[in-house]
N, C-alpha and C positions, 0 to 999 in steps of 0.2 A: 845857731845861724838868727840874725837878727834883721833879717828879711830886706835890709838895705842892697842898692847894689854896690858891686866893687867899681870902686873909681878909676880904677884900670881899664876897665871894659866899657867902650865904646857903644856897645849897644844894651847895656844893662840897666838902663832906666826906661828903655822901651816899655818892659813888662809891665814896670810900677805905672807908667803913663796911661797905658791902655786897660788895666786895673782900674785906675781912678775913673777913667772916662766911663766904663762898664759900670762902677757902683753909681755914679752920677745918672746916667741912663736910665739904668734899672730900676733906680727909686723913683725917677718920675714917670716911667711905663705903668709899673707894678700900682702905685698909690693913683695915679691917675687911671686905670683901669679899676680898681675899685671904687673911686671916685665914679667912675662912668657906669658901673653896675649899681650903684645907688640911685644915681640920677635915673636909670632905666627903669628900676623897681619904684621908686617915689614918683616918677614923672615928671620932673623939673628940667627945666633948658640949661642943661650943662656948668650947673653950679659947682654940684659936688666931685666934678670933672676937673674943674679948675681948680679948687681949694686940695684936691688930691693930688695935682700935680706940684703945687706949690709945696704941699708938706712933704711929698716925696723929695722935692729938690732938697727941702732943709735936711731931712734925714739922710740924704746921700752924701752931703757936705759934712753933716755930724758924723757919718760913719768913713769919710776920707779922713778926717779930724782923729777920730779914736785910732784907727790905723796906721796912718803915716805922719800926724800932724805933730804929736807928744815928742818932747824931746828925750833923750838918753837919761837924764838925772829924775826924771820921775820916779825910779826906782824897779818900775814894771814895766816890761814889753814882751808882748807875745809872738 
């Protein structure tokens, strides 16, 4: 199974959209939370929270690219 929706299924892409949204949101929340924890421990005013959120967004986009963005010609799909 390639993980791609069936083109004949009208609702097939719905789960893919929700999964991509969850990857992006969870990246921002998790790494923003790690940044908040560092800010709390070090005593800085939300510096690492912002860095963590940007890092989480970037990692979320990268994860979506790895999972859904590569073409079939790459030779390896999971």
